[in-house]
C-alpha positions in Angstrom: -85.9 21.6 -56.0 -89.1 21.6 -54.0 -92.1 23.1 -55.7 -94.7 25.1 -53.7 -97.5 22.7 -52.7 -101.1 23.6 -52.1 -102.1 22.6 -48.6 -104.4 19.6 -48.5 -107.8 19.5 -46.9 -106.8 19.3 -43.2 -109.8 17.2 -42.4 -109.0 14.3 -44.7 -106.6 11.5 -43.7 -106.7 9.4 -46.9 -110.3 8.4 -46.2 -109.5 7.1 -42.7 -112.2 7.6 -40.1 -110.6 8.7 -36.8 -112.8 8.8 -33.7 -111.9 11.8 -31.6 -113.8 12.6 -28.4 -111.7 15.7 -27.4 -109.9 18.5 -29.1 -106.3 18.2 -30.2 -104.3 21.3 -31.2 -102.3 21.4 -34.4 -99.1 23.4 -34.0 -97.4 24.6 -37.1 -93.9 23.1 -36.9 -91.5 25.9 -37.9 -94.5 27.4 -39.6 -96.3 25.6 -42.4 -92.9 24.2 -43.3 -94.1 21.5 -45.8 -95.2 24.3 -48.1 -92.8 27.2 -47.5 -89.2 27.5 -46.1 -89.2 26.8 -42.4 -89.0 29.5 -39.7 -89.6 32.3 -42.3 -92.3 34.8 -42.6 -93.6 32.9 -45.7 -94.1 29.8 -43.5 -95.7 31.7 -40.6 -97.9 33.7 -42.9 -99.2 30.5 -44.5 -100.0 29.1 -41.1 -102.1 32.2 -40.4 -103.9 31.8 -43.7 -104.6 28.1 -42.8 -106.3 29.2 -39.6 -103.6 27.8 -37.3 -103.4 29.5 -33.9 -100.1 28.0 -32.6 -96.7 27.9 -34.0 -93.4 26.2 -33.1 -90.1 27.9 -33.8 -86.4 27.6 -32.9 -84.0 30.1 -31.6 -80.2 30.5 -31.7 -77.7 33.2 -30.8 -75.7 35.2 -33.4 -72.1 36.0 -32.6 -73.2 39.4 -31.3 -75.8 37.8 -29.0 -79.0 38.6 -31.0 -81.7 36.0 -30.9 -82.7 34.8 -34.3 -85.2 32.2 -35.5 -83.4 29.3 -37.1 -83.3 25.6 -36.5 -79.8 24.4 -37.3 -76.6 25.4 -35.6 -75.1 26.0 -39.1 -76.4 28.0 -42.0 -75.7 25.3 -44.5 -79.1 23.7 -45.0 -81.4 26.7 -44.9 -79.5 29.6 -46.5 -77.2 30.5 -49.4 -74.0 30.2 -47.3 -72.3 27.8 -44.9 -70.8 27.9 -41.4 -71.9 28.2 -37.8 -74.7 30.6 -36.9 -72.8 31.5 -33.8 -69.9 32.9 -35.9 -72.0 35.4 -37.8 -73.3 38.8 -36.7 -76.9 39.7 -37.1 -76.1 42.1 -39.9 -74.3 39.3 -41.8 -77.1 36.9 -41.3 -79.8 39.3 -42.3 -78.1 39.6 -45.8 -78.6 35.9 -46.5 -81.3 34.3 -48.7 -83.2 31.9 -46.5 -85.8 30.9 -49.1 -84.2 29.8 -52.4 -83.0 26.4 -50.9 -86.7 25.5 -50.7 -87.8 27.0 -54.0 -86.9 29.9 -56.1 -90.4 31.3 -55.5 -89.1 32.1 -52.0 -85.9 33.8 -53.1 -85.2 36.7 -50.8 -86.8 35.3 -47.6 -84.8 36.3 -44.6 -83.7 35.0 -41.3 -85.5 37.1 -38.7 -85.0 38.0 -35.1 -87.4 36.8 -32.4 -88.3 40.5 -31.9 -89.4 40.7 -35.6 -91.5 37.5 -35.3 -93.2 38.8 -32.1 -93.8 42.2 -33.8 -95.5 40.6 -36.7 -97.4 37.7 -35.1 -98.0 38.7 -31.5 -101.7 38.8 -32.1 -101.8 35.7 -34.3 -100.2 32.9 -32.5 -99.4 31.1 -29.3 -95.7 30.4 -29.5 -93.7 27.2 -28.7 -90.1 28.4 -28.6 -87.4 25.7 -28.7 -84.0 26.4 -27.3 -82.0 24.4 -29.8 -78.3 24.5 -29.0 -76.6 22.5 -26.3 -74.2 25.4 -26.0 -76.7 28.1 -25.4 -76.0 29.6 -21.9 -78.2 32.5 -21.3 -80.4 32.0 -24.4 -83.4 30.8 -22.4 -83.3 33.7 -20.0 -82.9 36.2 -22.9 -85.8 34.6 -24.7 -87.9 35.0 -21.5 -87.0 38.7 -21.4 -88.4 39.1 -24.9 -91.5 37.2 -24.0 -92.1 39.4 -21.0 -91.4 42.6 -23.0 -94.2 41.7 -25.4 -96.6 40.5 -22.6 -96.7 37.0 -24.1 -96.1 35.0 -20.9 -99.5 33.3 -21.1 -99.1 32.7 -24.8 -95.7 31.1 -24.9 -94.1 27.8 -23.9 -90.3 27.4 -23.7 -89.3 24.0 -24.9 -86.1 22.0 -25.3 -84.5 18.6 -25.4 -81.9 19.9 -23.0 -83.3 19.9 -19.5 -80.8 22.6 -18.2 -82.3 25.2 -20.5 -85.8 24.5 -19.1 -84.4 24.7 -15.6 -82.9 28.1 -16.5 -86.2 29.3 -17.8 -88.1 28.0 -14.8 -85.7 29.7 -12.4 -85.7 33.0 -14.3 -89.3 33.2 -15.4 -91.5 30.7 -13.5 -94.6 32.2 -14.9 -93.8 31.0 -18.5 -94.7 27.4 -19.1 -92.0 24.9 -20.0 -92.2 21.8 -22.2 -89.6 19.0 -22.1 -89.0 17.2 -25.5 -88.3 13.6 -24.8 -86.6 11.3 -25.2 -83.5 12.6 -27.0 -83.1 10.9 -30.4 -85.4 8.9 -32.7 -84.4 5.5 -31.4 -84.4 6.1 -27.7 -87.0 4.3 -25.7 -89.3 5.8 -23.1 -88.1 5.9 -19.5 -90.6 6.5 -16.7 -87.9 8.4 -14.8 -88.8 11.3 -17.2 -92.0 11.8 -15.3 -90.3 12.1 -11.9 -87.6 14.4 -13.2 -90.2 16.7 -14.8 -92.3 16.8 -11.6 -89.2 17.6 -9.6 -88.3 20.5 -11.9 -91.9 21.8 -12.1 -92.2 21.6 -15.9 -95.6 22.3 -17.4 -95.6 20.0 -20.4 -94.0 16.7 -21.5 -93.6 16.3 -25.2 -93.0 12.6 -26.2 -91.9 11.5 -29.6 -95.0 10.6 -31.6 -94.0 7.0 -32.2 -94.1 6.4 -28.5 -97.6 7.9 -28.0 -100.2 5.5 -26.5 -103.4 6.0 -24.5 -101.5 4.5 -21.5 -98.6 6.9 -21.7 -100.7 9.9 -22.2 -103.0 8.9 -19.4 -100.0 8.5 -17.1 -98.7 12.0 -18.1 -102.2 13.6 -17.6 -102.5 11.8 -14.2 -99.2 13.4 -13.2 -100.5 16.8 -14.1 -98.8 17.4 -17.4 -100.1 18.8 -20.7 -99.0 16.4 -23.5 -97.7 17.6 -26.9 -96.2 15.1 -29.4 -93.3 15.8 -31.8 -92.0 13.9 -34.8 -95.4 13.5 -36.6 -94.1 12.8 -40.1 -97.0 10.9 -41.7 -100.7 10.2 -41.4 -100.1 6.9 -39.5 -98.3 8.8 -36.7 -101.0 11.6 -36.9 -103.7 9.1 -36.2 -101.6 7.4 -33.5 -101.3 10.7 -31.7 -104.9 11.6 -32.0 -106.0 8.2 -30.7 -103.6 8.4 -27.8 -105.5 11.4 -26.3 -102.6 13.8 -26.5 -103.4 17.5 -26.2 -101.4 18.7 -29.2 -98.9 17.8 -31.9 -96.4 19.7 -34.1 -97.0 19.2 -37.8 -95.1 20.4 -40.9 -98.5 20.2 -42.7 -100.8 21.7 -40.0 
């Protein structure tokens, strides 16, 4: 069982001195998910307490087409039950315990709808919303509807590894920025065709895996007009690598 951990001093990297000539944004990945159960109010509240202004979260459809904030396509890892998210109604999912798997301290944490997250944090965060499922037709458009309803178009980026959902978002709500998470998988190498495809589709942001970050790659993406946010920052070595690459932002479990 994971015990609650006090957040470390965010300015220390084990004594390493990192030269930074420009700002880089720390985005709380599924909230402050190193210290509280991911994608819950506990994790998002802690990000607010830490002074973090941007948060990444994941959305899926319930069986009755409600948009909920959860990463996996199944309930197995982050709740007290098992089975596909898409086979449960919102009412069924809202009865689940989404905190005890992390620590008993968080017993009773719930899976929330995107509406509920917007209601609670609309004045706290800029949102990076990942369309998770490969089988998610209509989820991007429905998510954009909610973004518009809350007037958060200029404070939200729709992201995904699946290019078709970003195209859906661009076609449906071109005013909402889009970020393409690339490449798919932890072993896949960089391919320069990504830049041409993203330019063709009009995406706002390219989000390379942190292990691929380099000053040359980031400069190439900036020269093409993209904002650059890195994902997969799992340790301090990768954090330093991203900072020194000149990227604009990175998602962190320990923001």
